[in-house]
C-alpha positions in Angstrom: -3.5 -2.9 -18.8 -3.8 0.8 -18.2 -0.8 2.9 -17.1 -0.6 6.2 -15.2 2.1 8.7 -14.6 4.0 8.3 -11.3 3.9 11.7 -9.7 5.8 14.3 -11.7 8.2 11.7 -13.1 8.3 10.3 -16.6 7.7 6.8 -15.2 4.4 5.1 -16.0 3.0 2.5 -13.6 0.4 -0.1 -14.2 -3.0 0.8 -12.8 -3.0 -2.5 -11.1 0.1 -3.0 -8.9 1.3 -6.2 -7.3 1.1 -6.2 -3.5 3.2 -8.8 -1.7 2.7 -8.7 2.1 1.5 -12.3 2.4 4.6 -13.7 0.6 6.7 -15.7 3.1 3.7 -16.2 5.4 0.6 -17.3 3.4 2.5 -17.8 0.2 5.6 -19.9 -0.6 8.5 -18.8 -2.8 7.0 -20.8 -5.7 3.6 -19.3 -5.2 5.0 -15.8 -5.2 7.1 -16.4 -8.4 4.0 -17.8 -10.1 2.1 -14.6 -9.2 4.9 -12.4 -10.5 5.1 -14.3 -13.8 1.3 -14.1 -14.2 1.2 -10.4 -13.3 3.9 -9.5 -15.7 2.1 -11.4 -18.5 -1.0 -9.3 -17.6 0.9 -6.0 -18.1 1.7 -5.3 -14.5 5.0 -3.5 -14.0 4.8 -2.2 -10.4 5.7 -4.5 -7.5 5.5 -3.2 -3.9 7.3 -4.8 -1.0 8.6 -3.6 2.4 11.5 -4.5 4.7 9.0 -5.3 7.4 7.0 -7.9 5.3 5.5 -10.4 5.5 2.4 -9.5 7.6 1.7 -10.1 10.4 5.2 -9.0 11.2 7.4 -11.4 13.2 11.2 -11.3 13.9 11.7 -14.7 12.3 10.1 -13.8 9.0 11.1 -10.1 8.7 12.6 -9.5 5.2 11.4 -12.7 3.7 9.2 -11.0 1.2 12.1 -8.9 -0.2 14.2 -12.0 -0.4 11.5 -13.8 -2.4 11.4 -11.0 -4.9 15.2 -10.9 -5.0 15.3 -14.6 -5.8 12.8 -14.0 -8.6 15.1 -11.3 -10.1 18.1 -13.6 -9.8 16.2 -16.5 -11.5 14.5 -14.6 -14.3 16.9 -11.7 -14.9 14.1 -9.2 -15.7 14.7 -6.5 -13.0 14.8 -3.8 -15.7 11.1 -4.6 -16.6 9.8 -3.7 -13.2 9.1 -0.5 -11.2 10.3 -1.8 -7.8 8.9 -0.1 -4.7 9.8 -0.9 -1.1 9.4 0.8 2.3 11.5 1.7 5.3 10.0 0.6 8.6 9.1 3.5 10.9 9.5 3.8 14.7 7.4 1.5 16.8 4.8 3.6 18.6 2.2 0.9 19.4 2.3 -2.8 20.2 1.4 -3.8 16.6 4.4 -1.9 15.1 7.6 -4.0 15.1 10.5 -2.5 17.1 13.0 -5.3 16.3 13.8 -4.3 12.7 17.3 -2.9 12.3 17.8 -3.4 16.1 15.2 -0.8 16.8 17.1 2.1 15.1 14.0 3.2 13.1 13.9 7.0 13.1 14.2 8.4 9.6 17.7 10.0 9.7 20.5 9.4 7.2 22.3 6.7 9.2 19.1 4.6 9.7 17.8 5.1 6.2 21.1 4.2 4.7 21.2 1.0 6.7 17.6 0.3 5.7 18.3 0.8 2.0 21.4 -1.4 2.1 19.5 -4.2 3.7 16.7 -3.9 1.1 19.1 -3.8 -1.8 20.9 -7.0 -0.5 17.6 -8.9 0.0 16.2 -7.7 -3.3 19.4 -8.6 -5.2 19.4 -5.3 -7.0 21.6 -2.1 -7.0 18.7 0.4 -7.1 15.2 0.9 -5.9 12.8 2.8 -8.1 10.4 4.1 -5.4 11.5 4.3 -1.8 8.7 4.9 0.7 8.5 5.8 4.4 6.2 3.1 5.7 4.6 5.3 8.3 5.5 8.8 9.8 8.4 9.2 12.2 6.2 11.4 14.4 3.2 10.3 16.5 0.0 11.1 14.6 -3.4 9.5 13.8 -2.7 6.6 11.5 -3.7 2.9 11.1 -7.3 3.6 11.9 -6.8 6.1 14.7 -9.3 8.9 14.0 -8.7 11.5 16.8 -5.6 13.6 16.9 -3.9 13.6 20.3 -1.6 16.4 21.2 2.0 15.2 21.1 3.5 15.4 24.6 6.7 13.4 24.2 8.2 11.9 21.1 11.9 11.4 21.8 14.1 10.8 18.8 11.6 11.9 16.2 13.3 13.3 13.1 12.0 16.4 11.5 10.6 16.0 8.0 13.2 18.5 6.6 16.0 16.3 7.9 14.4 13.2 6.5 14.2 14.8 3.1 17.9 15.7 3.2 18.7 12.1 4.0 16.6 10.8 1.1 18.3 13.4 -1.1 21.7 11.8 -0.3 20.3 8.4 -1.2 19.0 9.7 -4.5 22.4 11.3 -5.3 24.0 7.9 -4.6 21.9 6.2 -7.2 20.5 3.7 -4.7 17.0 5.1 -5.0 15.3 7.0 -7.8 12.2 8.5 -6.3 10.7 8.9 -2.9 7.2 8.4 -1.5 5.3 8.3 1.8 2.8 5.9 3.3 0.1 6.1 6.0 0.6 9.8 5.9 -1.7 12.7 6.8 -2.6 15.9 4.9 -0.3 17.9 7.2 2.6 15.6 6.6 2.1 15.7 2.8 2.0 19.5 2.9 5.3 19.6 4.9 7.1 17.2 2.5 6.0 19.3 -0.5 7.0 22.6 1.3 10.5 21.5 2.2 11.1 19.9 -1.2 10.2 23.2 -2.9 12.0 25.4 -0.4 15.3 23.6 -0.4 15.3 21.8 -3.8 15.0 18.4 -2.2 13.4 15.3 -3.7 9.6 15.7 -4.2 7.4 12.9 -3.0 5.8 11.3 -6.0 3.3 9.0 -4.3 1.4 8.3 -1.1 0.5 4.7 -0.1 -2.5 4.7 2.1 -5.5 2.4 2.7 -8.4 3.1 0.4 -11.5 0.9 -0.2 -15.3 1.0 -0.1 -15.2 0.6 3.7 -12.6 3.2 4.2 -12.8 6.3 2.0 -11.3 8.7 4.5 -8.5 9.4 2.0 -11.0 11.4 0.1 -11.5 13.9 2.9 -8.2 15.7 3.1 -5.7 13.8 0.9 -7.4 13.2 -2.5 -7.1 16.9 -3.4 -3.3 16.8 -2.6 -2.9 13.7 -4.8 -4.8 15.2 -7.7 -3.6 18.8 -7.7 0.0 18.2 -6.6 0.6 15.0 -8.5 1.3 12.8 -5.5 -0.7 9.9 -6.7 -2.3 7.4 -4.4 -1.0 3.8 -4.3 -4.1 2.3 -2.8 -3.5 -0.5 -0.3 -6.0 -2.9 1.2 -8.4 -2.2 -1.7 -10.4 -5.3 -0.7 -10.2 -4.5 3.0 -8.2 -7.6 3.8 -10.5 -9.7 1.7 -13.7 -8.6 3.4 -14.9 -6.9 0.1 -14.7 -10.2 -1.7 -17.7 -11.2 0.4 -16.2 -14.4 1.6 -16.7 -13.5 5.3 -20.3 -12.6 5.0 -22.9 -14.5 7.1 -20.2 -15.4 9.6 -18.1 -17.5 7.2 -14.5 -18.3 8.1 -12.9 -19.9 5.0 -10.0 -22.2 5.6 -6.6 -20.5 5.1 -8.1 -17.0 4.7 -6.2 -14.2 6.4 -8.9 -13.2 8.9 -9.4 -16.9 9.8 -5.7 -17.3 10.5 -5.0 -14.0 12.2 -7.5 -12.7 14.7 -5.5 -9.5 15.2 -6.9 -8.1 11.9 -10.3 -6.8 13.1 -10.3 -3.4 11.4 -12.8 -4.4 8.7 -15.1 -6.8 10.6 -17.0 -4.6 13.0 -20.9 -4.7 12.7 -21.1 -1.4 10.7 -18.5 -2.7 8.2 -20.3 -6.0 7.9 -23.6 -4.2 7.2 -22.0 -2.0 4.5 -20.3 -5.0 2.9 -23.6 -6.8 2.6 -25.2 -3.7 1.0 -22.3 -3.4 -1.5 -22.6 -7.1 -2.3 -26.3 -6.6 -3.1 -25.4 -3.9 -5.6 -22.8 -6.1 -7.3 -25.3 -8.9 -7.6 -27.9 -6.6 -9.0 -25.6 -5.6 -11.8 -24.0 -9.0 -12.5 -20.6 -8.2 -11.0 -18.6 -9.9 -8.4 -18.2 -7.9 -5.2 -14.4 -8.1 -5.7 -14.4 -6.7 -9.2 -16.9 -3.9 -8.3 -14.8 -2.9 -5.3 -11.6 -2.8 -7.3 -13.2 -1.1 -10.3 -14.4 1.7 -8.1 -10.8 2.4 -7.0 -9.5 2.1 -10.6 -11.8 4.9 -11.7 -10.7 7.5 -9.1 -8.7 10.3 -10.7 -6.3 10.6 -7.8 -5.2 6.9 -7.9 -1.9 6.0 -9.6 -2.0 2.3 -8.9 -4.4 -0.1 -7.1 -2.2 -2.5 -5.1 -3.9 -5.8 -5.1 -2.9 -8.9 -3.1 -3.8 -12.5 -3.6 -3.0 -15.9 -2.1 -3.6 -17.8 -5.3 -3.7 -17.3 -9.0 -7.5 -17.5 -9.4 -7.8 -14.5 -7.0 -5.0 -12.7 -8.8 -6.7 -13.2 -12.1 -10.0 -11.9 -10.9 -8.3 -8.9 -9.3 -6.4 -8.0 -12.4 -9.4 -8.3 -14.7 -11.1 -5.5 -12.8 -9.1 -3.1 -15.0 -11.5 -4.0 -17.8 -14.6 -3.0 -15.9 -16.1 0.5 -16.0 -18.8 1.2 -13.5 -21.8 3.1 -14.9 -23.1 6.2 -13.3 -26.1 4.2 -12.1 -23.8 1.8 -10.2 -21.7 4.7 -8.8 -24.8 6.4 -7.5 -25.9 3.2 -5.8 -22.5 2.9 -4.2 -22.7 6.5 -3.0 -26.1 5.8 -1.4 -24.6 3.0 0.7 -21.6 5.2 1.5 -24.0 7.9 2.8 -25.8 5.4 4.9 -22.6 3.7 6.2 -19.9 6.4 5.9 -16.4 5.0 6.4 -17.4 2.2 8.8 -13.8 0.9 9.0 -11.4 3.9 8.9 
């Protein structure tokens, strides 16, 4: 396994991180514990959860993923071996964002974040969180595939970034969280977090968790330079585009038990343009004797602004293939072939 520095801290995280959002929905407790055990044996030390998980979010399963991880810590007693990351649910601003978490008190002020942290600590059966992330911005902005920015007319209750950082500072001082990060954030948002941290000596964000994969490289446009120059490393989520970049959905296939077979709401990566791009990437992988999965993950692993590539799996075979991507180095010839497809099909699934 390779390890990279987490922001400006002295913490080093595994280049492959363990994503968990299917645990409690597509994976049982035993499945999840087997994955954690296998991941640890493979050198992974970063595990990423969220108070909202599993996905798709439902009131009856909310928090189940954190509970599964907490039960693992209680059973195996190796909490100190892990860099534990979780996320605070943001305000519900569209029908796909849950408004029921914490009785709908979701804005990022001290009261709400304190409640969120306490809930996560209890479910995770730990007394501290290494990396505490804001799952998405408090304000209305273009996120989750929305490209165009719309002028904000009315956003009642939104908490200013400066106030949120003060709240996070109190949680750091309490020892309940060590470091802070953002998720689904924009370049403007990252700039504001950095500005207020420097101006008022508040916690500096050490990471940004955004989608990044061969079908969605929009992170490169405005955020990759922030990540690289300001040491706010990317924790890349959906690196296989919800499994689309495994190739298993090509030619209209709908494998039994697969996420996009089970949940039709996830259509972000299955439009005609994304399907055409996936087929083109699959042809490159075949030409060079690679699986599409490993080529897609290896591409992310080689980006200089990536701190960790958050893979997710529903079985051990998938997990093993994902982890082994760390041993693959894509040649310049393969990278040029990938760029040629990207030029022809730029960001088909942002």
